[in-house]
C-alpha distance (Angstrom), angle and dihedral (degrees) to the residues before:
residue distance angle dihedral
M1 . . .
A2 3.80 . .
R3 3.80 89.6 .
A4 3.80 91.6 48.5
V5 3.80 91.4 54.4
R6 3.79 91.1 49.8
L7 3.81 91.6 50.4
C8 3.80 93.9 44.8
P9 3.82 110.1 26.8
G10 3.80 92.0 174.7
A11 3.80 94.2 58.1
T12 3.79 119.4 120.1
V13 3.80 106.6 -122.9
V14 3.78 117.8 -157.5
P15 3.82 111.3 -161.7
V16 3.79 116.1 -125.0
P17 3.83 109.1 -115.6
W18 3.80 95.4 -131.4
G19 3.78 93.5 176.8
A20 3.80 91.9 54.3
C21 3.82 90.3 47.2
A22 3.80 90.8 53.7
V23 3.81 91.1 48.7
K24 3.83 92.4 51.1
S25 3.80 91.6 45.9
R26 3.79 90.3 53.3
Q27 3.81 91.2 47.7
I28 3.82 91.2 53.5
R29 3.80 90.8 49.8
E30 3.81 91.6 50.6
V31 3.82 91.0 54.2
L32 3.82 92.8 48.0
L33 3.81 91.7 49.8
R34 3.80 88.6 63.7
F35 3.81 89.1 65.9
T36 3.82 98.0 45.1
P37 3.81 136.6 -7.4
A38 3.83 90.2 -136.1
V39 3.82 101.3 86.4
E40 3.80 121.9 146.9
Q41 3.79 117.5 -167.6
A42 3.80 106.9 -148.5
S43 3.83 93.7 177.5
S44 3.79 139.0 -20.9
D45 3.83 91.3 -71.3
E46 3.81 105.0 23.0
F47 3.80 125.4 79.1
Y48 3.80 135.7 172.6
L49 3.81 121.6 -152.1
D50 3.80 129.2 -166.2
L51 3.82 111.3 -154.1
T52 3.81 93.5 -177.2
G53 3.81 108.4 133.8
T54 3.80 94.7 21.7
E55 3.80 94.8 89.3
G56 3.80 90.9 108.8
L57 3.78 90.9 58.0
Y58 3.80 94.8 52.1
E59 3.82 102.1 28.0
S60 3.79 93.6 122.8
E61 3.80 95.7 55.6
S62 3.78 137.3 54.3
L63 3.79 123.3 -108.8
A64 3.81 88.5 -109.6
D65 3.82 91.1 55.1
T66 3.81 91.1 49.1
A67 3.81 90.0 50.0
R68 3.80 91.3 49.7
R69 3.83 91.2 50.8
M70 3.78 89.1 48.9
R71 3.80 91.3 50.4
D72 3.81 93.0 47.0
A73 3.82 90.3 50.6
V74 3.80 92.9 52.8
I75 3.81 92.9 46.6
G76 3.80 91.8 46.0
E77 3.81 94.9 50.8
T78 3.80 101.6 35.7
S79 3.85 104.7 24.7
L80 3.82 86.9 -131.1
S81 3.79 122.6 125.7
L82 3.78 121.0 -135.0
S83 3.79 142.2 175.7
I84 3.80 124.4 -131.6
G85 3.78 126.8 -156.1
A86 3.80 121.2 -171.3
G87 3.78 131.1 -165.5
T88 3.78 145.8 124.2
S89 3.82 94.4 -80.2
K90 3.79 139.4 34.4
L91 3.82 90.1 -113.7
V92 3.80 94.2 55.0
A93 3.81 92.2 43.3
K94 3.82 92.0 51.8
L95 3.80 94.1 49.7
A96 3.81 91.2 44.3
A97 3.81 90.3 53.2
G98 3.79 88.1 56.5
L99 3.81 90.7 54.8
A100 3.81 90.6 49.1
K101 3.80 91.5 62.5
P102 3.81 117.4 98.1
R103 3.82 114.5 -113.1
P104 3.81 131.6 -170.1
G105 3.79 105.2 -70.5
V106 3.82 92.0 -1.9
P107 3.80 110.8 79.6
G108 3.80 112.2 -155.9
A109 3.79 120.6 -139.5
G110 3.80 92.3 -138.9
V111 3.82 92.2 -119.9
Y112 3.81 129.5 66.7
V113 3.82 120.4 178.1
V114 3.81 124.3 -167.7
A115 3.80 108.8 -156.8
P116 3.83 119.7 -133.8
G117 3.81 108.5 -88.4
A118 3.81 93.6 24.7
E119 3.82 95.5 85.0
G120 3.81 95.7 100.4
E121 3.79 95.1 52.4
F122 3.82 90.7 42.9
M123 3.81 92.3 54.3
R124 3.82 95.3 52.9
R125 3.81 92.5 78.0
F126 3.81 93.7 65.2
A127 3.78 134.8 88.1
L128 3.80 116.1 -130.7
A129 3.82 87.3 -113.4
D130 3.83 87.8 66.3
I131 3.80 91.9 62.7
P132 3.82 112.8 92.8
L133 3.85 113.7 -108.4
V134 3.82 93.6 21.3
G135 3.79 94.4 114.5
P136 3.82 131.6 174.4
K137 3.80 93.7 -80.8
A138 3.81 93.2 50.7
Q139 3.80 91.0 44.9
A140 3.81 91.3 54.2
R141 3.80 91.6 49.2
L142 3.81 93.0 48.1
A143 3.81 91.3 47.0
R144 3.82 88.8 62.4
F145 3.81 86.4 67.0
G146 3.81 92.5 45.5
L147 3.82 92.3 -103.0
R148 3.80 113.1 139.8
T149 3.79 104.3 130.4
V150 3.78 136.1 38.4
D151 3.81 87.5 -111.1
D152 3.82 89.2 58.1
V153 3.81 90.7 55.6
V154 3.81 101.8 43.7
R155 3.82 89.7 61.8
H156 3.81 88.8 70.0
D157 3.79 126.7 71.5
R158 3.80 125.6 -125.9
P159 3.86 96.8 -99.3
T160 3.81 91.2 54.1
L161 3.80 92.9 51.9
V162 3.82 91.3 46.7
R163 3.82 90.6 50.1
W164 3.81 91.5 51.0
L165 3.81 100.4 39.3
G166 3.78 106.9 21.1
Q167 3.80 130.1 -104.0
R168 3.80 100.3 -69.8
E169 3.82 99.5 39.4
G170 3.81 93.6 40.2
E171 3.82 93.4 51.2
W172 3.80 91.1 44.6
L173 3.82 94.5 51.5
Y174 3.82 93.1 43.6
E175 3.82 89.5 58.3
R176 3.80 98.4 39.2
V177 3.81 95.7 55.6
R178 3.82 87.1 55.1
G179 3.81 92.6 51.3
I180 3.80 93.9 -106.3
D181 3.82 113.0 146.0
R182 3.80 117.1 161.3
S183 3.82 96.2 -169.9
Q184 3.79 113.1 117.8
V185 3.78 131.8 -136.9
E186 3.82 104.9 -97.9
P187 3.82 109.7 -156.8
D188 3.82 117.5 -148.1
R189 3.76 94.1 -2.0
E190 3.79 114.0 165.4
A191 3.77 120.9 -136.2
K192 3.81 111.3 -114.3
S193 3.78 93.0 -167.0
I194 3.79 142.2 -4.4
S195 3.77 118.2 -139.9
R196 3.78 142.1 173.7
D197 3.79 126.8 -172.4
E198 3.77 139.3 164.0
T199 3.79 132.6 -150.6
F200 3.80 110.0 -149.7
A201 3.79 125.0 -131.0
R202 3.82 85.9 -136.6
D203 3.79 127.2 22.9
L204 3.81 113.3 -98.2
D205 3.79 124.5 -142.0
A206 3.82 105.9 164.1
D207 3.81 113.3 99.5
D208 3.81 92.4 -141.5
A209 3.80 92.2 53.2
L210 3.81 92.2 49.5
A211 3.80 91.1 46.0
A212 3.81 90.4 52.2
K213 3.81 90.8 52.3
L214 3.80 90.5 47.0
L215 3.81 91.0 50.1
A216 3.81 92.0 55.4
L217 3.81 92.1 45.9
S218 3.82 92.5 47.2
D219 3.81 91.6 50.9
R220 3.81 91.3 50.3
A221 3.81 93.5 46.7
A222 3.81 92.0 48.3
S223 3.81 89.6 48.4
D224 3.82 90.4 51.6
L225 3.80 88.0 49.3
R226 3.79 93.3 54.9
D227 3.81 91.7 42.8
A228 3.80 87.4 59.8
G229 3.81 92.5 47.0
L230 3.81 91.7 -116.1
L231 3.79 141.3 133.7
T232 3.80 126.7 -152.3
R233 3.79 132.4 -142.2
T234 3.82 99.7 -177.5
V235 3.80 127.2 55.6
T236 3.82 119.3 -169.2
V237 3.80 127.5 -172.3
K238 3.79 120.0 -159.8
I239 3.79 126.0 -164.7
R240 3.81 128.6 -175.8
D241 3.78 113.5 -157.3
A242 3.80 125.5 -142.9
D243 3.83 89.5 -98.9
F244 3.87 89.0 57.0
T245 3.80 93.5 -106.9
T246 3.81 106.9 148.1
R247 3.80 118.2 -151.4
Q248 3.78 133.9 171.8
A249 3.79 142.1 -175.4
S250 3.81 129.7 -162.1
R251 3.76 139.4 -165.3
T252 3.81 127.1 -165.5
L253 3.80 114.6 -150.6
P254 3.81 125.7 -142.8
E255 3.81 90.6 -123.9
P256 3.82 133.0 28.8
V257 3.82 115.9 -102.3
S258 3.80 139.9 -175.3
S259 3.82 108.1 179.5
D260 3.81 123.3 117.1
R261 3.79 90.6 -130.7
V262 3.81 97.1 56.4
V263 3.81 95.4 40.2
Y264 3.80 91.7 51.5
A265 3.82 93.9 43.9
V266 3.80 90.8 55.9
A267 3.81 92.9 41.6
R268 3.81 91.8 50.6
E269 3.82 90.8 52.0
L270 3.83 90.5 50.6
L271 3.81 92.3 48.1
A272 3.80 90.1 52.1
R273 3.80 89.9 51.6
L274 3.81 91.9 51.4
R275 3.81 92.4 47.6
V276 3.80 92.4 50.8
A277 3.80 91.0 50.5
R278 3.83 93.8 52.4
R279 3.78 124.5 3.0
M280 3.79 112.4 -156.8
P281 3.82 135.5 127.8
A282 3.80 110.6 -82.1
R283 3.78 128.5 -136.1
L284 3.84 96.4 -172.4
V285 3.79 139.0 21.2
G286 3.77 127.7 -177.7
V287 3.78 144.1 168.8
A288 3.81 126.9 -145.3
L289 3.81 129.0 -168.8
S290 3.80 117.3 -154.8
Q291 3.81 142.1 160.7
L292 3.78 85.9 64.1
V293 3.78 122.6 -168.3
Q294 3.79 130.8 -174.1
Q295 3.79 116.6 -95.2
E296 3.76 88.2 -151.1
A297 3.81 104.1 112.0
V298 3.81 96.6 84.7
E299 3.80 122.2 89.4
Q300 3.79 118.7 -170.4
A301 3.80 105.3 -148.1
S302 3.82 93.5 176.7
S303 3.79 138.9 -18.4
D304 3.81 92.0 -72.1
E305 3.81 105.0 21.2
F306 3.80 124.9 80.7
Y307 3.80 135.9 173.7
L308 3.81 121.4 -152.0
D309 3.80 128.6 -164.7
L310 3.81 110.9 -154.8
T311 3.80 93.5 -177.4
G312 3.80 108.7 133.9
T313 3.80 94.7 21.0
E314 3.80 95.0 90.3
G315 3.79 90.8 109.5
L316 3.79 90.5 58.7
Y317 3.79 94.7 52.2
E318 3.80 102.6 27.5
S319 3.81 93.5 124.0
E320 3.82 96.1 56.4
S321 3.78 138.9 53.7
L322 3.79 123.4 -108.0
A323 3.81 88.6 -109.5
D324 3.81 91.0 54.7
T325 3.82 91.1 48.9
A326 3.81 90.0 50.0
R327 3.81 91.4 49.4
R328 3.82 91.6 50.7
M329 3.80 89.5 48.1
R330 3.80 90.7 50.7
D331 3.81 92.8 47.2
A332 3.82 90.4 50.2
V333 3.81 92.8 52.7
I334 3.80 92.7 46.8
G335 3.80 91.5 45.9
E336 3.81 94.9 51.1
T337 3.82 100.7 35.3
S338 3.84 104.9 24.5
L339 3.82 86.1 -132.4
S340 3.78 121.5 127.0
L341 3.79 121.1 -135.0
S342 3.77 142.6 174.9
I343 3.80 124.1 -131.7
G344 3.78 126.4 -156.0
A345 3.80 121.0 -171.5
G346 3.78 130.8 -165.6
T347 3.78 145.5 124.2
S348 3.83 94.5 -80.3
K349 3.78 139.3 35.1
L350 3.83 90.4 -114.1
V351 3.80 94.1 54.6
A352 3.82 92.0 43.7
K353 3.82 92.1 51.3
L354 3.81 94.0 49.7
A355 3.81 91.0 44.0
A356 3.81 90.2 53.1
G357 3.80 88.0 56.1
L358 3.80 90.6 54.8
A359 3.81 90.6 49.1
K360 3.81 90.8 63.0
P361 3.82 117.4 97.8
R362 3.82 115.2 -112.0
P363 3.80 131.5 -168.7
G364 3.79 104.9 -70.1
V365 3.82 92.2 -2.8
P366 3.81 110.8 80.4
G367 3.79 112.4 -155.7
A368 3.77 120.4 -137.6
G369 3.80 92.4 -138.0
V370 3.81 91.8 -120.3
Y371 3.82 129.6 65.9
V372 3.81 120.2 178.5
V373 3.81 124.1 -167.5
A374 3.80 108.7 -156.9
P375 3.83 119.7 -133.9
G376 3.80 108.4 -88.3
A377 3.81 93.7 24.8
E378 3.82 95.9 84.9
G379 3.83 95.7 100.9
E380 3.78 95.2 52.9
F381 3.81 90.7 42.8
M382 3.81 92.6 54.4
R383 3.82 95.5 52.6
R384 3.82 92.3 78.2
F385 3.82 94.0 65.0
A386 3.78 134.9 89.0
L387 3.79 115.7 -130.5
A388 3.82 87.1 -114.3
D389 3.82 87.7 66.7
I390 3.81 92.4 62.0
P391 3.82 112.2 93.0
L392 3.83 113.6 -108.0
V393 3.83 93.7 21.2
G394 3.79 94.1 114.1
P395 3.81 131.4 174.0
K396 3.81 93.9 -80.7
A397 3.81 92.8 50.6
Q398 3.80 90.7 44.4
A399 3.80 91.0 54.8
R400 3.80 91.8 49.3
L401 3.81 93.0 48.4
A402 3.80 91.4 47.1
R403 3.83 88.9 62.4
F404 3.82 86.6 67.0
G405 3.81 92.4 45.5
L406 3.82 92.0 -103.0
R407 3.80 112.9 140.0
T408 3.79 104.1 130.4
V409 3.79 136.5 38.2
D410 3.80 87.4 -111.1
D411 3.82 89.5 58.2
V412 3.81 90.7 55.2
V413 3.81 101.6 44.2
R414 3.81 89.8 61.3
H415 3.80 88.5 70.3
D416 3.80 127.0 70.9
R417 3.79 126.2 -125.6
P418 3.85 97.1 -99.3
T419 3.82 91.2 53.6
L420 3.80 92.9 52.2
V421 3.81 91.2 46.6
R422 3.82 90.7 50.4
W423 3.81 91.7 50.9
L424 3.80 100.2 39.3
G425 3.78 106.9 21.2
Q426 3.80 130.0 -104.5
R427 3.79 100.7 -69.5
E428 3.80 99.4 39.4
G429 3.81 93.5 40.5
E430 3.82 93.3 51.3
W431 3.79 91.2 44.5
L432 3.81 94.5 51.7
Y433 3.82 93.3 43.4
E434 3.82 89.4 57.8
R435 3.80 98.0 39.4
V436 3.81 95.9 55.5
R437 3.82 87.2 54.6
G438 3.80 92.6 51.5
I439 3.81 94.1 -106.3
D440 3.81 113.2 145.9
R441 3.80 117.0 161.1
S442 3.81 96.2 -170.0
Q443 3.79 113.1 117.9
V444 3.78 131.8 -137.3
E445 3.81 104.5 -94.9
P446 3.82 108.8 -153.4
D447 3.80 118.9 -142.8
R448 3.75 93.9 -1.3
E449 3.76 114.5 156.3
A450 3.81 114.5 -101.2
K451 3.82 112.3 -95.9
S452 3.79 92.6 -160.1
I453 3.78 142.8 3.0
S454 3.78 117.0 -142.9
R455 3.78 142.3 174.8
D456 3.81 126.8 -172.8
E457 3.79 139.1 164.9
T458 3.81 132.1 -151.2
F459 3.80 109.5 -150.6
A460 3.80 125.3 -131.0
R461 3.83 86.0 -137.0
D462 3.80 127.2 23.4
L463 3.82 113.1 -98.5
D464 3.80 124.1 -142.2
A465 3.81 105.6 163.5
D466 3.80 113.2 99.9
D467 3.81 92.2 -141.5
A468 3.81 92.3 53.1
L469 3.80 92.4 49.3
A470 3.81 90.9 45.9
A471 3.82 90.5 52.2
K472 3.81 90.7 52.1
L473 3.79 91.0 47.1
L474 3.81 91.0 49.3
A475 3.81 92.0 55.6
L476 3.82 92.3 45.7
S477 3.82 92.3 47.4
D478 3.80 91.7 51.3
R479 3.82 91.5 50.2
A480 3.81 93.2 47.0
A481 3.82 91.9 48.4
S482 3.81 89.8 48.5
D483 3.83 90.2 51.4
L484 3.80 87.9 49.5
R485 3.80 93.4 54.8
D486 3.82 92.4 42.8
A487 3.80 87.4 59.0
G488 3.82 91.9 48.4
L489 3.81 91.8 -115.7
L490 3.80 141.7 131.8
T491 3.82 126.8 -153.0
R492 3.78 133.3 -140.9
T493 3.82 100.3 -177.5
V494 3.81 127.0 55.7
T495 3.81 119.6 -169.2
V496 3.80 127.4 -172.5
K497 3.79 120.2 -160.1
I498 3.80 126.2 -165.1
R499 3.79 128.7 -176.0
D500 3.79 113.1 -157.2
A501 3.80 125.4 -142.5
D502 3.83 89.7 -98.7
F503 3.86 89.1 56.8
T504 3.80 94.2 -106.8
T505 3.81 107.1 148.0
R506 3.80 118.2 -150.5
Q507 3.78 134.2 172.0
A508 3.79 142.3 -176.2
S509 3.82 130.2 -162.3
R510 3.77 139.4 -165.3
T511 3.80 127.0 -165.6
L512 3.80 114.7 -150.6
P513 3.81 126.0 -142.7
E514 3.82 90.8 -125.1
P515 3.83 131.9 29.8
V516 3.82 116.1 -103.9
S517 3.81 140.1 -174.9
S518 3.82 108.7 179.4
D519 3.80 123.5 116.2
R520 3.80 91.5 -129.0
V521 3.80 97.4 56.3
V522 3.80 95.5 40.4
Y523 3.80 90.6 52.2
A524 3.82 94.1 43.4
V525 3.81 90.6 56.5
A526 3.81 92.9 41.1
R527 3.82 91.8 50.8
E528 3.81 90.8 51.7
L529 3.83 90.5 50.6
L530 3.81 92.3 48.1
A531 3.80 90.3 52.0
R532 3.80 90.0 51.3
L533 3.82 91.6 51.7
R534 3.81 92.4 47.2
V535 3.82 92.5 50.8
A536 3.81 90.9 50.5
R537 3.82 93.4 52.5
R538 3.77 124.8 3.5
M539 3.80 112.1 -156.7
P540 3.81 135.8 127.7
A541 3.81 110.6 -82.5
R542 3.79 128.5 -135.7
L543 3.83 96.3 -172.6
V544 3.78 139.2 21.3
G545 3.79 128.1 -177.7
V546 3.79 144.2 169.0
A547 3.82 127.3 -145.7
L548 3.82 129.2 -169.0
S549 3.81 117.7 -154.9
Q550 3.80 142.2 161.0
L551 3.79 86.0 64.3
V552 3.81 123.5 -168.4
Q553 3.79 132.4 -177.6
Q554 3.80 113.6 -95.0
E555 3.78 92.2 -122.0
A556 3.80 88.5 56.2
G557 3.81 93.0 49.2
T558 3.77 124.7 104.7
Q559 3.78 124.5 -100.7
A560 3.80 111.6 -88.2
S561 3.78 116.3 -120.5
L562 3.79 113.4 -89.1
F563 3.81 90.6 -151.5
E564 3.80 132.0 72.0
S565 3.80 111.0 -103.3
A566 3.79 132.4 -152.6
E567 3.80 88.0 -147.1
P568 3.86 106.8 92.1
A569 3.80 91.9 -152.1
R570 3.82 93.4 54.0
E571 3.80 109.7 98.9
T572 3.80 117.9 -142.5
E573 3.78 130.4 -161.6
R574 3.81 87.1 -109.3
D575 3.83 89.4 59.5
R576 3.79 90.6 54.9
Q577 3.79 92.8 46.1
I578 3.81 90.7 52.3
A579 3.80 90.4 47.9
R580 3.81 90.8 51.9
V581 3.81 91.5 51.4
I582 3.81 91.2 48.5
D583 3.81 90.6 50.6
E584 3.81 91.4 50.1
V585 3.81 92.1 51.3
R586 3.80 92.4 47.3
Q587 3.80 90.8 46.4
K588 3.78 90.5 54.6
F589 3.80 102.2 36.8
G590 3.80 103.8 24.7
P591 3.83 136.8 -89.1
D592 3.82 93.2 -75.4
A593 3.81 95.3 50.7
L594 3.81 92.5 101.1
G595 3.75 132.2 31.5
R596 3.78 133.2 163.6
G597 3.79 122.9 -119.7
G598 3.79 109.9 -75.3
T599 3.78 96.8 28.9
R600 3.81 97.9 87.4
E601 3.79 113.6 73.8
N602 3.81 93.3 -169.8
A603 3.80 97.1 45.3
């Protein structure tokens, strides 16, 4: 991808939603596990199943019927199409899956079954290049013996192939062209390394040419890494010289990584080291990523809010404090994205969220960007907050608690658990007793799909003019709708939040009959909600925000109306077309390239 951008600077680049890919991959796996416990995930979109031992479950139907039910289940639950190949070996199943795919002018049925005993005849349609592991170098060697297709090979007996290719390669090829593959399905196996290499048709000697090959291989390996939800700590570059001498160099990084840029930077340095040590034309170059760790400890709660669980990473950061780790993390994000952020750290998601709020700079009170609550200090930390600051304590709950004289955390901690349960009921009393002490038993949920997308702004000075608040809301609505489309989502519920000058927080919501994603409709609903809140209580505001929830995937959304509608909250196909054009312009020229009237204060 990096090379493509350099070659075509004007190209529109759409980022790959790696988190969404991981979620879909996991959903597919969960469906397949209902048919058999023996599921091996070879990559993010390739799985092998072993149905041995399940004959009693499916005795009344053919293998093809079982495969079709399996395929229908995956499509029904994930909205993703897939092709299934079935046979007596992994090799045959993989090749059959390829034939099941629809091609231009040749519609595939989605399922292709090779009956036991038919493997030999099935294999004769393939070129040797179609067989996994028969790469360009092997193809060139086999071509010297006149072997280019499976049909070319099956004419020769085993001793002839062994004499030409050697014992191991001859035996291997003899079996493969007959569909014999003795490798087993390995459920839940973990990748020990991810590698990509290329054998060249002609030896390469120019540094630029080798670097270009390494760049492509590094990008593919890093992509495979992210597909698998992994990070790497060790990068290895391998080079095979023209005289068949194989050499390699490795570097272990202080922190695990997954980006194309970092992987290639390290690989390029290692290649340079190998070339300095011995300069000779190369016939192969490769890159391998090892010391892999799961990338699972990050939960994206919304477009701009993340939770991290550092449990189990103590060995990586043993020489520095949690505050130092958080500062390095913050510096890395700012350095690579030019976006500022605040980090809160604590023993629970609740404490971390509130701490992040304190890390933000405020008028006259500059925030340090990082705020850490030490273990054991949660109770004292919580006493500074109003109950309205605790997530899920909304206006209705605040009013109910106020009837018992409970407005701040300090008001609540004076009472014991039984008293709170007597006043509020078992569930609410227990919940509040724990929350005011910083106890939150919810876990970080890696790769979960966002439940909401929100944008808000705290003003340097309180705003009272309706036009000024509407302009702020317009900008926030546009950004939230853009985030929504970036994630491939639609929303059914729009919520507007306002915090008055006296710190009273209020909100209003509206659920739409159909999911939407356009700037126009999101803002139309948000503007209506803001007006409702302002009529109910007119006071200068210190914050306004918009949140989009009840999210659904775009492919699962309903068809937009093809006709103009007098209803502002009814989304038309024209709205979506305009939104797509806006996204393309912003993608090419930056997020601030377009803005609607009223959003630009300096216009």
